[in-house]
N, C-alpha and C positions, 0 to 999 in steps of 0.2 A: 304490491303494497303490503308491507309487513311491519306494523307499528303497534305500540302499546294499545292504541284505540282498537285496532283489529283484534288483537289478542283478547281484550276484554269482551268484545262482541262475541267471539267464538266461545269464550268461557260461559257467557250468558246463554248462548244457544244450547249448551248442555242441559240447562234447566228449563228453558222455554223456547219455543220455535218462533214466536212473534214478539215484537218489541215496539213500544210507542215512540213517537218522535221525541217526547220529553225525556224518556229513559235513555235514548240514544245521546241526547245532549248531555245528560248527567254522566254517562260513561265517557264521553269526550272530555268533560271537565276534569275527571279523575285521571285522564291519560296524558294530559299535556301540561307543561309547566305554565304556559300562559294561554288561557282559553280566550277565543274570540268567536263571535257569531259567524263572521265571514270564513274563518278557517274551518269551522264545523261544517258550514254549507259546502265548501269545496271538497272536503273529505267525504261527506255524504254522497255527493255527486259521483265521486270516484268509486265508492263502494257500489253504487247502483250500476255504473258502467261495467264494473267487473263482475256483476251479477252476484255479489256477496250478500246484498240485501235486495229484496224485491218489494216494491210498493204495493200494499194491499188497498189502502185508501190514503187520504191526505195526512193522517196522523198515525198510521200503523204500518209496520214493515215486517216482512218475513225474513228471518236470518237463514242463509244457506250455509251449510257446513263445508269446510275445506278438508278433504280427505287426507289423513295421514295414518297409515297402518301401525299397529302395535307389533313390534318385533319381540318374539319370545327368546329365552336364553339359548335354546338349541340353534335357532337361526343365527343368532349373534355369534356363537362359537363356530358355526359353519362358515360364516362370512370371514371371521378373523383368520381361520385356517387357510382359506383360499387366498385372502389378501396377502398373506405372508409368502405365498408361492407363485402367484399369477398376477398379471396386469388385469385389474378389474375395471379399467376406465370405460370400457364399452361392454357393460354387463348389467344385469339386475337380478334380484332374487325376490321371490314372492311365494305366498302360501295360498292354497286353494280355499282354505277356510276364511280368508279375507272376504270372500263373497257372501258368507253367511249373514253378515250384519245387514245386508240389503235384501235377502231372500225371505220368503214366507216360512220355509222349513229349514231346519239346521241339518245340513248334509254332513254325515259322520265321516265319510271318506275324506281323508286329508293327505295332501302331499305337498312337498316343497319343489319349486321349479327354479333352476338356475339357468339363466340365459346369458350366453357369452359368445365371443367371436368364434366362428366356425372352426378356425384353425386350432383353437384351444380346447374344443369340446372333448376330444378323446383323452387329452392329458388330464383334464379335470375329472373325467369319468374314472380313469385308472387310479388317480390320486385318492379319490374318495373311497374307492373299493379297497385299495391297499391299506388305508388308514381306518378301515372298519367303521365307516360312518353309517352303515346300514345298507339297505337294498337300494342300489343305484341303477338307473336306466338311462340309456342314451337314445334319444329320439331325434333323428336328423332328416329322415325321409318319410314320405307318405306310408310306405310299406312297414316302417318301424312302428306305426301306430297300433298294429295288432298286439304289440308287447303290452300296451297299456291295459287292455281288457283281460288278457290272458295271465299276466304276471304282476304288473305294477299296482293295479287297483286291488289286488289280493294281498299285497304286502302291508306291513304296519309302518305308516309314516314314510313312504318311499321318497327318494330324491330323483327328480327327473331333470335331465340336462338337455337343453335345446340350443340351437344357434340363435344369436341375437339378431333381430331385424334392425338394419341401420336406421338411425333417426327415430327410433321408437320413443314415445313420450315417457320419460322417467325423471324422477326427482331424487335428490340426495337428502337423506335425513341423518341427523346426528343422534347417536345412541352412545352415551358415556363419551369415550374418546374416539369412537369410530364414526366414519362417514360411510353410509351404506346406500347404494342405488336401489330404488324400488320403483315399481310402475306408478305413473299417474293414473288417476281414475279413468281418463280418456283411453289409455291403453287397455285397462282391464275390461272396459265395455267392448272395445273392438275385438279383443281376444275372445271374449265370451261369444260374440256374434259369429266369429270366423271359425274358432276351434271346436269342431263337432266331437272329435275323439277325446281330447284332453279334458274338456269341461262338459262332458255329456251329462253329468249329474245336475248341472244347472240349466239345462235346456228346457224347452216347452214353457209351461206356466211359470216356472221359476225365473226363466230369462225375462219374461214380460214383467214380473214383479220387480226384479232387480233394476231393470231399465227405468220403470215407473218411479220407484223409490228414489233413485239417483237424480232423475230429471226434476223431481219435485223438491228435493231437499239438499242437493249438493251443488257446489260451484262447478260448472263445466265449461271448457273452452271448445266450442264446436269446430273452430278452424283447426285446432290441434288434433281433434278426434278424426275429422274427415281426412286430414293430410295423412295420418297413420293408416286409416282404412284404405286410402288410395295406394299406399305402399304395399298393402296386403291384397290389393286387387278387388276390394269389396266396397268402394266408396258409394257407388250408385245403389247397390243392393242395401247398404246400411241406411241411406237416405229414404229409400222406399219403405223399409221396415219401420223407421221412426215415424213417418207421416201416416202410415197405414194404422199404426197401433197407438200413437201418442199425440194425436193432433191437438187435443185439449191442453195437455201438459206443455207442448211446444208453444202454443198460443200464449200461455201464461208467462213463459220465459221471455218472449219477444214482444210483449205488450208495450 
């Protein structure tokens, strides 16, 4: 569902997290050419089914945010360079500081991750090194992770290249005239749970805070999240982690 009505709801959520039934109806009236009570009712039911709005009581709703990251100029230039030389159809790019908006503390350590088909990883690695894009690191195997703590995390804004896991949840966003693949929130949460070395700065209490913030305030597709966790061999462990730490939050979601 991507409609003017949804866009207005998301804009409203930037100012306030809850909305009354009357205000929802007013937003609907502003969003459609011909407003009808039945059309509003069915769109509201769809929003509830998709967990975009959550009913607090008979006349009040909580608005959940749909995650879309902000891409800075450096990331856009990096993507444009790679897109002119490689097939990026099965790839995604993301930055570690995207987690900061969900965490309690702002982690200063920042790096860019490029995930791409395994057969292309070395070519991308040498291309970025040859073109002086900064300090670039190739992490393909478990033993390569020692590079992160010894070298990558000491560098200024390093670029880390990894192989793309097939069927990972990713979305395409448009920035100016470019279409860029970035992770869905479901992928970010599973990666945070699984990747002890790469995302070590967000572990412990920060990981708990990030999960809680997202569970309470953002739209999540649990089927999509668990399918990706299964591909990473951690589906059961993730489910146990969620129910042991967030029983109240999960009950709110599935009321």
